[in-house]
C-alpha positions in Angstrom: -30.3 -73.3 -11.2 -28.0 -71.7 -13.7 -29.7 -68.2 -12.9 -29.3 -69.0 -9.2 -25.9 -69.4 -9.4 -25.4 -66.4 -11.7 -27.3 -63.8 -9.4 -25.4 -65.3 -6.4 -22.2 -64.7 -8.5 -23.1 -60.8 -9.3 -24.4 -60.4 -5.7 -21.1 -61.2 -4.3 -18.6 -59.7 -7.5 -20.9 -56.6 -6.7 -20.9 -56.3 -2.8 -17.1 -57.1 -2.6 -16.5 -54.0 -5.1 -19.0 -51.9 -2.7 -16.8 -53.4 -0.1 -13.7 -52.5 -2.1 -14.6 -48.7 -3.0 -15.9 -48.3 0.8 -12.6 -49.3 2.4 -12.5 -47.3 5.5 -9.6 -44.9 6.2 -8.4 -42.8 9.2 -6.2 -39.1 9.1 -3.5 -39.3 12.0 -1.6 -36.0 12.8 1.2 -34.9 10.8 3.6 -33.8 11.6 3.9 -29.7 11.0 7.1 -27.4 10.6 7.7 -23.8 9.8 4.0 -23.5 9.6 0.8 -21.5 11.5 -1.4 -24.5 11.1 -1.5 -26.8 13.7 -1.4 -30.8 12.8 -5.0 -31.4 13.9 -5.8 -28.4 11.0 -4.1 -30.3 8.6 -5.4 -33.5 9.7 -8.7 -32.2 9.2 -7.6 -30.8 5.5 -6.6 -34.2 4.4 -10.5 -35.5 5.4 -11.7 -33.2 4.3 -10.0 -34.0 0.5 -10.4 -37.7 0.9 -14.2 -36.9 1.2 -14.7 -35.2 -1.5 -13.6 -38.0 -3.3 -16.3 -40.4 -2.5 -13.9 -43.3 -2.5 -13.3 -44.1 0.9 -15.0 -44.1 4.5 -13.5 -41.2 6.4 -13.3 -41.5 10.0 -13.9 -38.2 11.4 -12.1 -37.2 14.5 -15.2 -38.4 17.0 -14.8 -41.6 15.5 -11.5 -41.4 16.7 -11.7 -39.9 19.7 -11.8 -43.1 22.1 -8.6 -44.5 21.1 -6.9 -40.9 21.5 -8.1 -41.2 25.3 -6.8 -44.4 25.9 -3.5 -43.8 24.8 -2.3 -39.9 24.1 0.6 -40.7 22.3 -1.7 -41.9 18.9 -1.8 -37.9 18.6 1.8 -37.8 17.9 1.9 -41.4 15.5 3.7 -40.9 12.3 5.6 -44.5 12.1 4.5 -47.0 10.0 4.4 -49.4 13.0 2.8 -47.2 15.3 0.0 -46.8 12.2 -0.3 -49.6 11.9 -1.2 -50.5 15.9 -3.5 -47.2 15.5 -5.3 -48.2 12.7 -6.0 -51.8 14.2 -7.2 -50.4 17.5 -9.7 -47.9 15.0 -10.7 -51.2 12.5 -9.8 -49.0 9.9 -8.2 -50.7 6.1 -5.8 -47.6 5.5 -4.4 -45.2 7.7 -3.0 -41.6 6.2 -0.6 -39.3 7.5 2.7 -36.9 6.5 4.3 -33.9 7.2 4.1 -30.1 6.1 7.0 -28.5 6.2 8.2 -25.3 5.4 11.8 -25.1 3.9 13.0 -21.5 2.7 10.2 -20.0 0.5 8.0 -22.9 -0.3 6.3 -25.8 1.5 6.4 -29.1 1.0 4.1 -31.6 1.5 4.7 -35.8 2.3 1.8 -37.7 2.9 1.9 -42.1 3.2 -1.1 -44.5 3.0 -0.5 -47.5 5.5 -2.4 -50.9 4.2 -3.3 -51.8 8.0 -3.8 -55.1 7.3 -0.2 -55.9 5.1 1.8 -54.2 7.6 3.2 -51.8 4.5 3.0 -48.5 2.6 0.2 -48.8 0.2 0.1 -45.1 -1.3 2.8 -42.4 -0.8 3.6 -38.6 -2.5 5.4 -36.1 -2.0 5.1 -32.5 -3.4 6.7 -29.2 -3.5 4.4 -25.9 -3.1 5.1 -22.3 -3.5 5.2 -20.2 0.4 1.2 -19.7 0.0 0.1 -21.2 3.0 -3.8 -20.0 2.9 -3.8 -22.5 0.0 -2.9 -25.2 2.2 -5.9 -26.8 1.4 -5.7 -26.5 -2.5 -2.4 -28.0 -2.0 -3.7 -31.2 0.1 -6.3 -31.7 -2.9 -3.4 -32.0 -5.7 -1.5 -34.0 -3.7 -4.2 -36.5 -3.0 -5.5 -36.7 -6.2 -2.3 -37.0 -7.3 -1.3 -39.6 -5.4 -4.3 -42.0 -5.9 -4.3 -41.8 -9.7 -6.6 -39.3 -10.2 -6.7 -36.6 -12.9 -5.5 -33.5 -11.4 -6.6 -29.7 -11.9 -3.8 -29.0 -14.2 -4.1 -25.1 -14.1 -4.5 -25.2 -9.6 -1.5 -27.7 -9.9 0.0 -25.3 -11.7 -1.5 -21.9 -10.1 0.5 -23.7 -6.7 3.7 -25.8 -7.8 7.1 -24.3 -6.5 9.3 -23.0 -9.7 13.0 -23.1 -9.0 13.4 -20.0 -10.8 16.4 -18.2 -10.5 17.6 -17.0 -7.3 16.3 -12.9 -6.4 17.2 -11.1 -2.9 17.5 -14.5 -1.0 20.9 -15.7 -0.3 22.6 -13.6 -3.1 25.3 -11.1 -1.7 25.9 -7.4 -2.6 28.7 -5.1 -2.9 27.4 -1.5 -2.8 29.2 0.7 -4.7 27.9 3.7 -2.8 30.4 6.5 -2.1 32.3 9.5 -2.9 32.2 10.6 -7.1 34.6 12.8 -9.1 34.7 13.9 -12.4 34.4 16.4 -15.5 31.4 17.7 -17.7 31.2 19.6 -21.1 28.5 21.5 -21.8 26.6 21.1 -25.0 24.0 23.1 -26.6 22.3 25.7 -25.1 24.7 25.1 -21.8 27.7 25.8 -24.2 26.4 29.2 -25.5 25.4 30.1 -21.9 28.7 29.1 -20.6 30.7 31.7 -22.8 28.3 34.1 -23.1 29.2 37.7 -21.3 27.9 38.2 -17.8 26.5 41.8 -18.8 24.2 39.9 -20.8 23.1 37.2 -18.5 26.0 34.8 -19.5 28.6 32.3 -17.0 31.7 33.9 -18.9 33.0 30.3 -17.8 35.1 27.7 -19.9 32.7 25.1 -21.2 33.3 22.4 -18.9 33.2 22.1 -15.5 34.4 19.9 -12.6 31.9 17.5 -10.4 32.0 16.8 -6.6 29.7 14.6 -5.0 28.4 11.3 -3.5 26.4 8.4 -4.6 24.4 6.2 -2.4 23.0 2.6 -4.1 20.5 0.3 -2.8 20.1 -3.0 -4.7 16.6 -4.1 -5.4 17.1 -7.4 -7.1 20.3 -9.6 -7.1 20.7 -13.1 -8.9 24.4 -14.4 -9.8 25.0 -12.4 -12.7 22.3 -9.5 -12.7 21.9 -6.4 -10.3 19.0 -4.0 -10.3 20.0 -1.2 -8.6 18.2 2.3 -6.9 20.8 5.4 -7.6 20.8 8.3 -5.6 23.4 10.8 -6.5 24.2 14.3 -5.3 26.7 16.7 -7.1 27.9 19.9 -6.9 29.4 21.5 -10.2 31.5 24.2 -11.3 33.5 25.2 -8.0 36.9 25.6 -9.8 35.4 28.2 -11.6 34.0 30.7 -8.8 30.0 28.8 -9.3 28.0 26.8 -7.6 25.3 24.4 -9.7 23.4 21.8 -7.5 22.1 18.4 -9.4 20.4 15.4 -7.5 19.9 12.8 -9.7 17.6 9.4 -9.1 18.5 6.6 -11.4 17.6 3.2 -12.3 20.7 1.0 -12.7 21.7 -2.6 -13.8 24.6 -4.5 -13.6 25.9 -7.2 -15.5 28.5 -10.2 -14.7 31.8 -10.1 -12.7 33.3 -7.8 -14.7 29.8 -5.3 -13.3 29.3 -3.2 -16.4 26.2 -1.1 -15.6 23.8 1.2 -17.5 21.8 3.3 -15.5 19.0 6.4 -16.5 16.4 8.3 -14.7 15.4 12.0 -13.7 17.9 14.6 -12.4 16.7 17.7 -10.2 18.9 21.4 -10.6 18.7 24.5 -9.6 18.5 27.3 -12.7 18.1 30.7 -13.8 15.8 31.7 -16.9 14.1 34.7 -18.7 11.8 35.3 -21.5 14.2 37.1 -24.5 16.1 36.9 -28.2 18.9 37.1 -29.4 19.7 40.1 -32.0 22.9 40.1 -34.0 24.4 38.0 -31.0 23.5 39.9 -28.4 20.8 38.5 -26.0 17.9 41.2 -25.2 15.2 40.1 -22.6 11.5 40.4 -23.0 12.0 43.0 -20.1 14.5 45.0 -21.8 12.4 45.3 -24.9 9.6 46.5 -23.1 11.3 49.0 -21.3 13.0 50.5 -24.5 10.1 50.7 -26.4 8.1 51.8 -23.9 9.7 55.4 -24.2 9.7 55.2 -28.0 5.7 54.9 -28.4 3.3 57.9 -29.1 0.3 56.8 -27.0 -1.8 58.5 -29.0 -0.9 57.3 -32.2 0.5 53.9 -31.6 3.2 54.5 -33.8 7.1 54.5 -32.4 8.9 57.5 -32.8 11.9 55.4 -34.0 11.0 53.0 -36.3 7.5 52.9 -38.0 6.6 50.2 -35.7 2.5 49.7 -34.9 1.4 47.5 -31.8 0.8 44.1 -34.0 4.3 44.2 -35.6 5.5 44.7 -31.4 3.3 41.6 -30.5 5.2 39.5 -32.8 8.5 40.2 -31.7 7.4 39.5 -28.2 6.4 36.1 -29.5 9.2 35.1 -31.0 10.9 35.1 -27.1 11.9 31.9 -25.8 12.7 31.0 -22.2 16.8 31.3 -22.2 19.4 30.6 -19.7 20.0 33.8 -17.9 22.6 34.6 -14.6 21.0 37.8 -13.8 17.3 35.8 -13.3 15.6 34.2 -10.1 16.2 30.6 -9.1 14.2 28.5 -9.7 13.9 24.7 -9.8 14.3 22.4 -13.1 14.4 18.9 -14.1 16.5 16.7 -16.4 17.1 13.0 -17.9 20.4 11.5 -17.3 21.4 8.8 -18.6 25.2 6.6 -17.7 27.0 3.6 -18.7 29.9 2.2 -17.1 32.2 -0.5 -15.5 33.4 -1.4 -11.8 37.2 -1.9 -11.6 38.2 -3.5 -8.3 41.2 -4.4 -7.2 41.2 -6.5 -3.8 38.3 -4.6 -1.3 38.9 -1.2 -3.5 36.0 -1.0 -6.1 36.6 2.1 -9.0 33.7 2.8 -10.8 34.0 4.7 -14.4 30.8 6.2 -15.7 30.6 8.2 -18.7 26.9 9.7 -18.5 24.8 12.7 -20.6 22.0 14.7 -18.9 19.5 16.5 -21.1 17.7 19.7 -20.8 16.1 22.2 -22.6 17.8 22.2 -25.9 21.8 21.5 -24.1 23.0 19.2 -22.1 26.5 17.9 -20.0 28.4 15.0 -21.4 31.2 13.7 -19.4 33.1 11.1 -17.3 32.9 10.6 -13.5 35.3 8.2 -11.5 34.6 6.7 -7.3 36.0 4.5 -5.3 34.6 2.9 -2.2 36.4 -0.3 -0.2 34.2 -3.6 0.5 34.8 -4.5 3.9 32.5 -7.6 3.8 29.8 -9.0 1.8 26.2 -8.9 3.4 22.9 -10.6 2.6 20.0 -9.3 0.7 17.9 -10.8 3.7 19.6 -9.0 6.0 17.6 -6.8 7.9 14.3 -7.6 6.5 
């Protein structure tokens, strides 16, 4: 008798556990805003993830079709009372639905699970995800497992979760410092010598400090409350006050910090230049062409020895090998690259911005160091998202 009671008890317990483990559940179409996915697609994702758990007997859309046909309003059933009524019509233990919303740059998914018999919310969950709509099903997986207290794939959760990082681009105003620039630059190194050299020897024969007149365009590609990253394009014409036309184009990557607008920028530059191969003899510049033309008349082609000096071919070639490319205003124009660095600050007076920068451009053993000043008027701050 005792054995029979034990067997019956075990059977009842097992049946109860089996019944509890296979409670029925149906998914009502969730509310969807801002996403391409439809409510039907999102409901299908929820059903799929519930079925994977093997925890509930999940009704599919065909099990629910008769009830939908009897009352079309159940297709937009979201309130608790409506879900309880819908669940009673279906004869399920639980109903689940929620909302899928695109809010700014994140996707927010909310789910609620209704106990139909007790007319109460059995489980609920809410989670913010990064805006990756193609991963909606995985987002549903993460939220359902968390909501039902099932161990979550942490790596997947971390990849999808929304991190409230420092704001970049969106919702940050920008103040453009595009505008005219004027300044002065002092030549150093090889440029200093080139400026002081006489015109007869290919120099500029000018004072080694030149004016700069130009215009700067800038584009902000990252902006936060206290930091901006900029692309800067600066076109200058130099030396006009001394009768020279020296154009330069600089393309810089700039960083602007804080309310005081301190700035650091660097990048390549392009200019036009004139150079020749030559050497300096007793302070005078002799080009390779001049050297070759002079010694062409001095050689005895039969003996290979010059009349003016006892120099053989090897000595002649050794001198040619010592010659270097040197700035020469008599040579043909060609392009040249340089490297530019600048540091400065933008001073503000109401709507007036006054950027002041010290700079150095380096090329071929010399460079130009100087100061430039600009101005522009800020009519209004514009959103980084404008025009995107």
